[in-house]
C-alpha positions as CSV (number, residue, x, y, z in Angstrom):
1,M,-28.0,40.8,-58.2
2,L,-29.4,38.3,-60.7
3,K,-25.9,36.9,-60.8
4,E,-26.0,36.2,-57.0
5,R,-29.2,34.1,-57.3
6,S,-28.3,32.6,-60.7
7,Q,-25.2,31.0,-59.1
8,S,-27.5,29.2,-56.6
9,F,-29.7,28.1,-59.4
10,K,-26.7,27.1,-61.5
11,L,-25.5,24.8,-58.7
12,L,-29.0,23.3,-58.4
13,F,-29.3,22.6,-62.1
14,V,-25.7,21.3,-62.3
15,S,-26.5,18.8,-59.5
16,L,-29.7,17.8,-61.2
17,D,-28.0,17.3,-64.5
18,L,-25.1,15.3,-63.0
19,F,-27.7,12.9,-61.4
20,W,-29.7,12.5,-64.6
21,A,-26.7,12.1,-66.8
22,I,-25.5,9.2,-64.7
23,T,-29.0,7.8,-64.4
24,S,-29.5,8.1,-68.2
25,F,-26.3,6.0,-68.6
26,G,-27.7,3.5,-66.2
27,L,-31.0,3.4,-68.2
28,A,-29.0,3.0,-71.4
29,F,-27.2,0.0,-69.9
30,I,-30.5,-1.6,-68.8
31,V,-32.0,-1.1,-72.3
32,R,-28.9,-2.8,-73.8
33,Y,-29.1,-5.6,-71.2
34,L,-32.8,-6.2,-71.9
35,S,-32.2,-6.2,-75.7
36,E,-29.9,-9.3,-75.4
37,E,-31.3,-12.7,-76.1
38,N,-29.2,-14.1,-73.2
39,P,-28.8,-11.2,-70.7
40,A,-26.9,-13.4,-68.2
41,L,-24.3,-14.2,-70.9
42,F,-23.9,-10.5,-71.7
43,L,-23.2,-9.7,-68.0
44,S,-20.6,-12.5,-67.8
45,T,-18.6,-11.0,-70.7
46,I,-18.3,-7.5,-69.4
47,D,-16.6,-5.7,-66.5
48,I,-19.4,-4.0,-64.5
49,Q,-17.0,-1.9,-62.5
50,S,-15.6,-0.4,-65.7
51,Y,-19.1,0.6,-66.8
52,I,-19.8,2.2,-63.5
53,I,-16.6,4.3,-63.8
54,L,-17.5,5.2,-67.4
55,G,-21.0,6.3,-66.3
56,I,-19.6,8.6,-63.6
57,V,-17.0,10.0,-65.9
58,L,-19.6,10.6,-68.6
59,G,-21.8,12.4,-66.1
60,I,-19.0,14.7,-65.1
61,T,-18.0,15.5,-68.7
62,Q,-21.6,16.0,-69.5
63,I,-21.7,18.9,-67.1
64,L,-18.5,20.3,-68.7
65,G,-20.3,19.9,-72.1
66,F,-23.2,22.0,-70.8
67,L,-20.9,24.6,-69.4
68,S,-19.1,24.9,-72.8
69,I,-22.4,25.9,-74.5
70,D,-23.3,28.2,-71.6
71,L,-26.5,26.2,-70.8
72,Y,-26.9,27.6,-67.3
73,H,-26.9,31.3,-68.4
74,P,-30.1,33.0,-67.3
75,R,-32.5,33.1,-70.2
76,P,-35.8,35.0,-69.9
77,G,-38.8,33.5,-71.7
78,L,-37.1,30.2,-72.2
79,I,-39.3,27.6,-74.0
80,F,-39.0,23.8,-73.8
81,S,-38.0,23.4,-77.4
82,D,-35.1,25.8,-77.2
83,E,-33.8,24.2,-74.0
84,F,-34.2,20.7,-75.5
85,L,-32.1,21.8,-78.5
86,A,-29.5,23.3,-76.2
87,I,-29.3,20.1,-74.1
88,T,-29.1,17.9,-77.2
89,S,-26.2,20.0,-78.4
90,G,-24.4,19.6,-75.1
91,V,-25.0,15.8,-75.1
92,F,-23.6,15.7,-78.7
93,I,-20.5,17.6,-77.7
94,N,-20.0,15.3,-74.7
95,L,-20.3,12.2,-76.9
96,V,-17.8,13.4,-79.4
97,F,-15.3,13.9,-76.5
98,I,-16.1,10.5,-74.9
99,L,-15.8,8.6,-78.1
100,A,-12.5,10.3,-78.9
101,V,-11.2,9.2,-75.4
102,L,-12.5,5.6,-75.9
103,F,-10.8,5.5,-79.3
104,F,-7.4,6.2,-77.8
105,F,-7.8,4.2,-74.6
106,R,-8.7,0.7,-75.6
107,G,-8.2,-1.0,-72.2
108,E,-11.8,-1.9,-72.1
109,S,-14.1,-2.5,-75.1
110,F,-17.4,-0.8,-74.3
111,S,-20.6,-1.4,-76.0
112,R,-21.3,1.4,-78.6
113,L,-25.0,0.6,-78.3
114,I,-25.0,1.8,-74.7
115,I,-23.4,5.1,-75.8
116,T,-26.1,5.3,-78.6
117,F,-28.9,4.7,-76.1
118,Y,-27.5,7.3,-73.8
119,A,-27.5,9.9,-76.6
120,I,-31.2,9.2,-77.1
121,I,-32.2,9.0,-73.4
122,A,-30.1,11.8,-71.9
123,P,-31.6,14.7,-73.8
124,I,-35.2,13.5,-73.0
125,T,-34.7,12.9,-69.3
126,I,-32.6,16.0,-68.6
127,S,-35.0,18.2,-70.6
128,I,-38.0,16.9,-68.7
129,A,-36.1,17.3,-65.4
130,H,-35.4,20.9,-66.2
131,F,-39.0,21.5,-67.2
132,I,-40.3,20.0,-63.9
133,L,-37.8,21.9,-61.8
134,R,-38.6,25.2,-63.4
135,G,-42.3,24.6,-62.8
136,I,-41.7,23.8,-59.1
137,L,-39.6,26.9,-58.7
138,R,-42.2,29.1,-60.3
139,N,-45.0,27.6,-58.1
140,L,-42.8,28.2,-55.0
141,R,-42.4,31.9,-56.0
142,K,-46.1,32.3,-56.6
143,K,-46.7,31.0,-53.0
144,G,-44.3,33.6,-51.7
145,Y,-41.4,31.4,-50.9
146,N,-38.0,33.1,-50.5
147,L,-39.0,36.4,-52.2
148,R,-37.0,39.6,-52.0
149,S,-38.7,43.0,-52.2
150,V,-37.2,45.7,-54.3
151,V,-37.7,49.5,-54.2
152,I,-36.7,51.3,-57.3
153,L,-35.5,55.0,-57.1
154,G,-36.6,56.6,-60.3
155,T,-39.4,56.3,-62.9
156,G,-37.4,56.8,-66.1
157,K,-36.2,54.5,-68.9
158,N,-33.7,52.7,-66.8
159,A,-36.1,52.1,-63.9
160,L,-38.8,50.7,-66.2
161,G,-36.2,48.6,-68.1
162,F,-35.1,47.1,-64.7
163,Q,-38.7,46.4,-63.8
164,E,-39.2,44.5,-67.1
165,S,-36.0,42.5,-66.5
166,I,-37.3,41.5,-63.1
167,K,-40.5,40.3,-64.6
168,K,-38.7,38.2,-67.2
169,H,-36.5,36.6,-64.5
170,S,-39.4,36.0,-62.0
171,I,-38.0,32.6,-61.2
172,Y,-35.3,34.3,-59.1
173,G,-37.8,35.7,-56.7
174,Y,-37.5,39.5,-56.8
175,V,-40.7,41.5,-56.4
176,I,-41.0,45.2,-57.0
177,A,-42.4,46.9,-53.9
178,G,-42.8,50.2,-55.8
179,F,-41.2,53.3,-57.4
180,V,-39.9,56.5,-55.8
181,I,-40.3,59.7,-57.7
182,G,-37.2,62.0,-58.0
183,K,-36.9,65.6,-56.9
184,K,-38.5,67.0,-60.1
185,N,-41.7,64.8,-59.6
186,L,-41.5,63.4,-63.2
187,L,-44.0,60.6,-63.7
188,P,-44.1,59.1,-67.3
189,K,-47.3,57.7,-68.6
190,A,-45.7,54.3,-68.8
191,V,-45.5,54.1,-65.0
192,D,-48.5,52.7,-63.2
193,P,-49.5,55.4,-60.5
194,K,-50.4,52.5,-58.2
195,M,-46.8,51.4,-58.2
196,V,-45.5,54.8,-56.9
197,I,-45.0,54.6,-53.2
198,G,-43.6,58.1,-52.5
199,K,-41.2,60.9,-53.4
200,W,-37.5,61.2,-52.9
201,K,-37.8,63.5,-49.9
202,E,-39.8,60.8,-48.2
203,F,-37.2,58.1,-48.9
204,E,-36.3,57.4,-45.3
205,N,-39.9,57.0,-44.3
206,I,-40.4,54.6,-47.2
207,L,-37.5,52.5,-46.0
208,N,-39.0,52.2,-42.6
209,E,-42.5,51.4,-43.9
210,T,-41.6,48.9,-46.7
211,K,-38.4,47.4,-45.2
212,P,-37.2,46.3,-48.7
213,D,-34.4,43.7,-49.1
214,L,-32.9,45.7,-52.0
215,V,-32.9,49.3,-53.3
216,I,-32.1,50.1,-56.9
217,Y,-30.9,53.6,-57.6
218,A,-32.0,54.4,-61.1
219,F,-32.6,58.1,-61.1
220,S,-31.7,59.8,-64.4
221,L,-30.1,63.3,-64.5
222,E,-33.4,64.8,-65.4
223,E,-35.2,63.3,-62.4
224,G,-32.7,64.5,-59.8
225,G,-31.9,62.6,-56.6
226,N,-28.8,62.2,-54.5
227,L,-26.7,59.1,-54.7
228,K,-24.6,59.9,-51.6
229,D,-27.8,60.3,-49.5
230,A,-29.2,57.1,-50.8
231,I,-26.0,55.2,-50.0
232,D,-25.9,56.7,-46.5
233,L,-29.5,55.9,-45.7
234,C,-29.2,52.3,-47.0
235,D,-26.0,51.8,-45.0
236,Y,-27.7,53.1,-41.9
237,Y,-30.6,50.7,-42.2
238,G,-28.5,47.8,-43.4
239,I,-30.2,47.5,-46.8
240,D,-28.4,46.4,-50.0
241,L,-28.1,49.2,-52.6
242,K,-27.3,48.7,-56.3
243,V,-26.8,51.5,-58.9
244,I,-27.9,51.8,-62.5
245,P,-25.7,54.6,-64.0
246,S,-27.6,57.4,-65.7
247,Y,-25.8,56.6,-68.9
248,E,-27.1,53.0,-68.9
249,E,-29.0,53.7,-72.1
250,F,-25.7,53.7,-74.0
251,I,-24.5,50.4,-72.5
252,T,-25.7,47.2,-74.2
253,A,-27.0,44.2,-72.4
254,R,-23.6,42.6,-72.8
255,G,-21.7,45.6,-71.3
256,R,-19.4,44.7,-68.5
257,V,-17.3,46.3,-65.7
258,E,-13.6,45.4,-65.4
259,V,-11.3,46.4,-62.6
260,M,-7.8,47.5,-63.3
261,E,-5.7,48.2,-60.2
262,G,-8.8,49.1,-58.3
263,I,-10.2,51.4,-61.0
264,P,-13.6,50.3,-62.5
265,V,-13.7,50.4,-66.3
266,I,-17.0,50.1,-68.0
267,S,-17.2,48.4,-71.4
268,I,-20.0,50.1,-73.3
269,R,-20.3,47.1,-75.6
270,N,-19.1,43.6,-74.8
271,I,-18.4,41.3,-77.8
272,P,-18.2,37.7,-76.6
273,I,-16.7,36.4,-79.8
274,R,-13.6,38.6,-79.2
275,L,-12.8,37.0,-75.8
276,G,-9.7,34.8,-76.1
277,Y,-11.1,31.3,-75.5
278,N,-14.3,32.1,-77.5
279,R,-12.2,33.1,-80.5
280,V,-10.5,29.8,-80.3
281,I,-13.8,27.9,-80.0
282,K,-15.4,29.7,-82.9
283,R,-12.3,29.3,-85.1
284,V,-11.9,25.5,-84.4
285,F,-15.6,25.1,-85.2
286,D,-15.3,27.0,-88.4
287,V,-12.3,25.0,-89.6
288,I,-14.0,21.6,-88.8
289,F,-17.4,22.5,-90.2
290,S,-16.0,24.1,-93.4
291,S,-13.6,21.2,-94.0
292,V,-16.4,18.6,-93.7
293,F,-18.7,20.7,-95.9
294,I,-16.1,21.1,-98.7
295,L,-15.3,17.4,-98.5
296,L,-19.0,16.3,-98.7
297,F,-20.0,19.0,-101.2
298,S,-17.1,18.5,-103.6
299,P,-19.0,16.5,-106.2
300,F,-21.6,19.3,-106.4
301,Y,-18.8,21.8,-106.8
302,I,-17.6,19.9,-109.9
303,A,-21.1,19.6,-111.3
304,M,-21.9,23.4,-110.9
305,A,-18.5,24.4,-112.3
306,I,-19.2,22.3,-115.4
307,L,-22.8,23.8,-115.8
308,I,-21.5,27.4,-115.4
309,K,-18.7,26.8,-118.0
310,L,-21.0,25.2,-120.5
311,T,-23.8,27.9,-120.3
312,S,-21.8,31.1,-120.4
313,R,-18.4,32.5,-121.2
314,G,-16.1,33.5,-118.4
315,P,-14.5,32.1,-115.3
316,V,-16.3,29.7,-113.0
317,F,-15.7,31.7,-109.9
318,H,-16.2,35.4,-109.2
319,K,-14.1,37.2,-106.7
320,Q,-15.5,40.4,-105.2
321,E,-14.1,42.8,-102.7
322,R,-16.1,42.8,-99.5
323,V,-15.6,44.5,-96.1
324,G,-15.2,42.2,-93.1
325,L,-13.6,42.1,-89.6
326,D,-12.3,45.5,-88.3
327,N,-13.4,47.2,-91.6
328,K,-10.7,45.3,-93.5
329,S,-11.4,44.3,-97.1
330,F,-11.0,40.7,-98.4
331,Q,-11.8,38.9,-101.7
332,M,-15.0,36.9,-101.3
333,L,-15.4,33.9,-103.5
334,K,-18.7,33.0,-105.3
335,F,-19.8,31.0,-108.3
336,R,-20.2,33.3,-111.2
337,T,-24.0,33.8,-111.8
338,M,-23.8,36.8,-114.2
339,L,-22.4,37.6,-117.5
340,V,-18.8,39.0,-117.3
341,Q,-19.0,42.8,-116.7
342,E,-16.8,45.7,-115.9
343,K,-15.5,45.8,-112.3
344,K,-17.0,49.2,-111.6
345,D,-20.5,47.9,-112.5
346,S,-20.0,44.7,-110.5
347,D,-18.9,46.7,-107.5
348,T,-21.5,49.5,-107.5
349,K,-24.8,48.1,-108.9
350,W,-27.5,46.2,-107.1
351,T,-29.0,43.2,-108.7
352,T,-32.6,44.0,-109.9
353,P,-35.7,41.9,-110.6
354,N,-35.3,40.1,-113.9
355,D,-31.7,41.4,-114.2
356,P,-30.5,40.7,-117.8
357,R,-27.0,40.2,-116.4
358,V,-28.0,37.0,-114.5
359,T,-27.5,33.8,-116.5
360,K,-30.0,31.0,-116.6
361,I,-28.0,28.7,-114.4
362,G,-27.0,31.7,-112.3
363,G,-30.6,32.4,-111.5
364,I,-31.1,28.9,-110.2
365,L,-27.9,29.0,-108.1
366,R,-29.0,32.4,-106.6
367,K,-32.5,31.1,-105.8
368,L,-31.0,28.2,-103.9
369,S,-28.1,30.2,-102.5
370,L,-25.7,27.6,-104.0
371,D,-23.6,30.4,-105.5
372,E,-22.4,31.3,-102.0
373,T,-21.1,27.8,-101.1
374,P,-17.5,28.5,-102.3
375,Q,-17.3,30.9,-99.4
376,F,-16.5,27.9,-97.2
377,F,-13.0,28.3,-98.7
378,N,-13.0,31.8,-97.3
379,V,-13.9,30.4,-94.0
380,L,-11.2,27.8,-94.2
381,M,-8.6,30.5,-95.0
382,G,-9.8,32.7,-92.1
383,S,-11.3,35.7,-93.9
384,M,-14.9,34.7,-93.0
385,S,-16.8,32.6,-90.5
386,V,-19.7,30.1,-91.1
387,V,-22.0,32.4,-89.1
388,G,-21.9,36.1,-88.9
389,P,-23.1,39.3,-90.6
390,R,-23.2,39.1,-94.4
391,P,-20.3,41.2,-95.9
392,E,-21.0,44.1,-98.2
393,R,-19.1,45.8,-101.0
394,P,-16.9,48.9,-100.0
395,Y,-19.0,51.2,-102.2
396,F,-22.2,50.4,-100.3
397,V,-20.5,50.3,-96.9
398,E,-19.5,54.0,-97.4
399,Q,-23.1,54.9,-98.2
400,F,-24.7,52.8,-95.4
401,Q,-22.2,54.3,-92.9
402,L,-23.5,57.8,-93.6
403,K,-27.2,56.9,-93.7
404,H,-27.6,54.2,-91.0
405,R,-26.6,54.6,-87.4
406,H,-24.5,51.7,-85.9
407,Y,-23.9,50.1,-89.3
408,M,-20.2,49.8,-88.7
409,R,-20.8,47.8,-85.6
410,R,-21.4,44.8,-87.9
411,H,-17.7,44.7,-88.6
412,A,-16.7,43.9,-85.0
413,V,-16.7,40.2,-86.0
414,K,-15.9,38.2,-89.1
415,A,-18.5,38.2,-91.9
416,G,-20.5,35.0,-92.3
417,I,-22.0,32.8,-94.9
418,T,-25.2,32.7,-93.0
419,G,-26.4,34.7,-90.0
420,W,-29.3,35.7,-87.7
421,A,-30.4,38.4,-90.2
422,Q,-30.7,35.7,-93.0
423,I,-32.8,33.5,-90.7
424,Q,-35.1,36.4,-90.2
425,G,-35.6,36.7,-94.0
426,L,-33.5,39.9,-94.2
427,R,-31.8,39.3,-97.5
428,G,-31.7,41.1,-100.8
429,D,-34.1,44.1,-101.1
430,T,-35.0,44.3,-97.4
431,S,-34.7,46.9,-94.6
432,I,-31.0,47.8,-93.9
433,D,-32.0,49.0,-90.4
434,D,-33.6,45.6,-89.6
435,R,-30.5,43.8,-90.8
436,I,-28.3,46.0,-88.6
437,E,-30.5,45.3,-85.6
438,A,-30.4,41.5,-86.2
439,D,-26.6,41.5,-86.8
440,I,-25.9,43.6,-83.6
441,Y,-28.2,41.2,-81.6
442,Y,-26.1,38.3,-82.9
443,I,-22.8,40.0,-82.1
444,E,-23.9,40.9,-78.5
445,N,-25.5,37.5,-77.8
446,W,-23.1,35.1,-79.5
447,S,-22.6,31.6,-78.2
448,L,-21.5,28.4,-79.9
449,L,-25.1,27.1,-79.3
450,F,-26.4,30.2,-81.1
451,D,-24.2,29.4,-84.1
452,I,-25.4,25.8,-84.1
453,K,-29.1,27.0,-84.0
454,I,-28.6,29.3,-86.9
455,I,-26.9,26.6,-89.0
456,I,-29.7,24.2,-88.3
457,L,-32.3,26.8,-89.2
458,T,-30.5,27.9,-92.4
459,P,-31.7,25.0,-94.6
460,L,-35.3,25.6,-93.3
461,K,-35.4,29.4,-93.5
462,G,-32.4,30.8,-95.1
463,V,-31.6,28.8,-98.2
464,F,-34.5,29.6,-100.5
465,N,-33.9,33.3,-101.1
466,K,-37.1,35.0,-102.1
467,N,-35.2,38.3,-102.6
468,A,-32.6,36.9,-105.0
469,Y,-33.0,38.3,-108.4
């Protein structure tokens, strides 16, 4: 249902972005033209037609860039700063592509300044255009334009959850006409009595009186109800009916329905990262990012290795068994920050405040999270990702598996150097349940843009580890 309307909105925003991408290129060209001491001479030395073609191509590829980061996916509670960051990321991806194309096709020498001006102007103009359009759409909804009334059958958890979802996505124009109580007359305290418009036995009369555009069947097993009767009545009156299964509480927000030879198969948990093209996108990003980081950080690697070697006996690096993707173990690489110890102690003991095993230089590396930077080699080799749940030692995984529900869901993706839990400050001696919740949220809501956001926030919120001992 939201998908039906979101497609219309997607087309609207795509058209808007195409217009403003091309317009932004035109503005960039004008700024470049006005910056010349002799504008007429500048125009005489270039092929205007080629720039027009470039502007159109850049506008089309800009839409592809936005689609690659899923910019047009419905996002409740979207704020301007988040959308501006998303649009900027899409513009950056597009520029990388365009510059690569221009590098290999040198038929026309285009002004790099125009491309630079476009990179500055486009995120601003497109973000403002999105902000204005969303405001216009919200005002139209408030005035009652193109609204669709919805009757919800049920007053349980699923019904209330659906109501909240409708409120968050108010821009799509759905309005709750009211709730219908089931056969057992259950009315939770969370339901506003004023929103109850009748009982199940009165359903046909309710349809005649309210004439809804849509009916949502959300009765739980405890409430009672009859799906066949609901379907028959809605078919008779020509009203669209959609069903929320009574086991919806077990299905995550990213659950999906697939059809195999006409048979619907419900995925209880959908993991976007494991979809074919998403896996390729994430792996390519990991390889490029880790390679660049290792190259730029190599002088610091050498300096830290020397400091570790000079201040304590033992190897520079410390390899430790951790559990990663699909519960498989791998050897995680770190700078050694402790005195050399027995393997059983290293694998089964937590670091404590003022831990005597931590060396002086090790304490500094831990505080700044520099001890974890060799893990970019793990990323390059494929055993880890730049972003993902932090990996744990097998000994503690076995304990957490018994004590904490859903802990093993964290291993549905590759372990990461940084992650959503770390950005939330959930490191060291913090709540395991909160970490699990943050990691599962990341897994179920992954996108390349989400990864980029976490990486950008890591130096601001995730580097200085207050819980590192």
